[in-house]
C-alpha positions as CSV (number, residue, x, y, z in Angstrom):
1,M,-17.6,84.8,154.4
2,T,-20.4,85.6,152.0
3,P,-21.1,83.2,149.1
4,L,-20.1,85.8,146.6
5,L,-16.7,86.3,148.1
6,I,-16.2,82.5,148.3
7,L,-17.1,82.3,144.6
8,A,-14.7,85.0,143.7
9,L,-11.9,83.4,145.8
10,A,-12.5,80.0,144.2
11,A,-12.3,81.6,140.7
12,V,-9.0,83.2,141.5
13,L,-7.6,80.0,142.9
14,I,-8.7,78.1,139.8
15,V,-7.1,80.6,137.5
16,L,-3.9,80.6,139.6
17,A,-3.8,76.8,139.6
18,T,-4.1,76.6,135.8
19,R,-1.5,79.2,135.0
20,R,1.8,78.0,133.7
21,A,5.1,79.4,135.1
22,P,6.7,82.1,133.0
23,P,9.8,81.1,131.1
24,P,13.1,82.0,132.8
25,A,14.4,85.4,131.8
26,E,17.3,85.5,129.4
27,P,20.4,87.0,130.8
28,G,20.9,90.6,129.6
29,P,22.5,93.8,130.6
30,G,21.4,94.6,134.1
31,P,18.3,93.5,136.1
32,T,15.0,93.3,134.2
33,A,11.5,93.2,135.5
34,A,9.1,90.7,133.9
35,A,6.3,92.6,132.2
36,P,2.8,91.6,133.1
37,A,0.9,89.7,130.5
38,P,-1.4,92.1,128.5
39,A,-5.1,91.7,129.0
40,P,-6.9,89.6,126.3
41,T,-8.1,91.6,123.3
42,A,-11.2,91.1,121.2
43,D,-9.1,88.8,119.0
44,D,-8.2,86.7,122.1
45,L,-11.9,86.3,122.9
46,L,-12.6,85.3,119.3
47,R,-10.0,82.5,119.7
48,L,-12.0,80.8,122.4
49,P,-14.0,77.7,121.4
50,E,-17.7,77.7,121.4
51,P,-19.7,77.9,123.6
52,A,-17.1,79.6,125.8
53,R,-16.6,82.4,123.2
54,T,-20.3,83.4,123.3
55,R,-20.4,83.1,127.1
56,A,-17.3,85.3,127.6
57,W,-18.7,87.9,125.2
58,A,-22.0,87.9,127.0
59,L,-20.3,88.2,130.3
60,L,-18.2,91.1,129.2
61,C,-21.3,92.9,127.8
62,S,-23.1,92.2,131.1
63,L,-20.2,93.7,133.1
64,H,-20.1,96.7,130.7
65,D,-23.8,97.4,131.1
66,A,-23.7,96.9,134.9
67,L,-20.9,99.3,135.3
68,R,-22.5,102.1,133.2
69,E,-24.8,102.7,136.2
70,P,-23.0,100.9,139.0
71,P,-24.8,99.3,142.0
72,G,-25.2,101.6,145.0
73,D,-22.6,100.0,147.2
74,A,-18.9,100.3,146.6
75,R,-18.2,96.6,147.3
76,S,-20.4,95.5,144.5
77,T,-19.0,98.0,142.1
78,F,-15.4,97.0,143.0
79,L,-16.2,93.3,142.4
80,L,-17.7,94.1,139.0
81,Q,-14.7,96.2,138.0
82,Q,-12.3,93.4,139.2
83,T,-14.2,90.9,137.3
84,R,-14.1,93.0,134.1
85,D,-10.4,94.1,134.5
86,Q,-8.8,91.0,136.1
87,Y,-10.9,87.8,136.7
88,L,-12.3,87.4,133.2
89,P,-9.0,88.5,131.4
90,D,-7.0,86.2,133.6
91,T,-9.3,83.3,132.9
92,V,-9.1,83.8,129.1
93,S,-5.4,84.3,129.2
94,A,-4.8,81.2,131.3
95,Y,-6.7,79.1,128.7
96,L,-5.1,80.7,125.6
97,H,-1.6,80.2,127.0
98,L,-1.9,76.5,127.6
99,T,0.9,74.6,125.8
100,P,0.2,71.4,123.9
101,A,1.9,69.5,126.7
102,A,-0.2,71.2,129.4
103,R,-3.4,70.4,127.4
104,A,-2.4,66.8,127.0
105,Q,-1.6,66.5,130.8
106,L,-5.0,68.0,131.7
107,D,-6.7,65.6,129.2
108,R,-4.9,62.6,130.8
109,Q,-6.1,63.8,134.2
110,G,-9.7,63.8,132.9
111,Q,-9.9,67.6,133.0
112,P,-10.3,68.8,129.4
113,P,-9.2,72.5,129.1
114,E,-12.5,73.5,127.5
115,T,-14.4,72.0,130.4
116,L,-12.2,73.9,132.9
117,L,-12.7,77.1,131.0
118,L,-16.5,76.6,131.0
119,E,-16.5,75.9,134.8
120,Q,-14.5,79.0,135.4
121,L,-16.8,81.1,133.3
122,T,-19.8,79.6,135.2
123,L,-18.2,80.7,138.5
124,I,-17.7,84.2,137.2
125,E,-21.2,84.4,135.8
126,G,-22.6,83.2,139.1
127,G,-20.7,85.9,141.0
128,V,-21.9,88.6,138.7
129,T,-25.5,87.4,138.9
130,E,-25.3,87.5,142.6
131,V,-23.9,91.0,142.7
132,L,-26.7,92.2,140.3
133,R,-29.4,90.3,142.2
134,R,-28.4,91.9,145.5
135,D,-29.0,95.3,143.9
136,H,-32.5,94.1,143.0
137,A,-33.0,93.0,146.6
138,A,-32.3,96.5,147.8
139,A,-34.9,97.9,145.3
140,D,-37.4,95.3,146.5
141,R,-36.8,96.4,150.1
142,L,-37.6,100.0,149.1
143,L,-40.7,99.0,147.3
144,T,-41.9,96.9,150.3
145,Q,-41.3,99.9,152.6
146,G,-43.3,102.1,150.3
147,R,-46.2,99.7,150.3
148,F,-46.1,99.5,154.1
149,L,-46.1,103.3,154.5
150,R,-49.0,103.6,152.0
151,E,-51.0,101.0,153.9
152,R,-50.1,102.6,157.3
153,F,-50.7,106.2,156.5
154,S,-53.0,106.4,153.5
155,P,-56.4,108.0,154.3
156,P,-59.3,105.5,154.3
157,A,-62.1,105.9,151.8
158,G,-63.8,108.5,154.1
159,G,-60.8,110.8,153.7
160,E,-59.6,110.8,157.4
161,L,-56.0,109.8,158.1
162,R,-56.0,106.8,160.5
163,V,-53.3,106.2,163.0
164,E,-53.6,103.0,164.9
165,D,-53.1,103.0,168.7
166,R,-50.9,100.3,170.0
């Protein structure tokens, strides 16, 4: 597995591990399907404690900018979209929906919720950075190839094209 995929899977597992179970459905007329939790809004992001609030906003802006002109490969674009549409919202939602009892339990275990939130944001930031860095690596390869071709086929100062025999 690639390091980026491992980071993404770790982030998902952490989010799933910190989610609380939904309350049991109240009996009503006929079967009801549980509605998915809505994605966090701007107000939700503003409810995060500092420095997580600033980091979450910066991450969201970074994802927005990166997806305006997505990387060349579909896998990177998909991961950026998933991060924007699912991983970051799920992380914020999991933190905001902690009950006082869950917070106290995490504190007793030596895992303050704010620290867990920052760790999860760090994982997401690292994954996004890796996706964007890989795109730069592709650009670097193209530039290196161009330098090689100029060196190989550029005419010398005398004006003649040189082709080396091998």
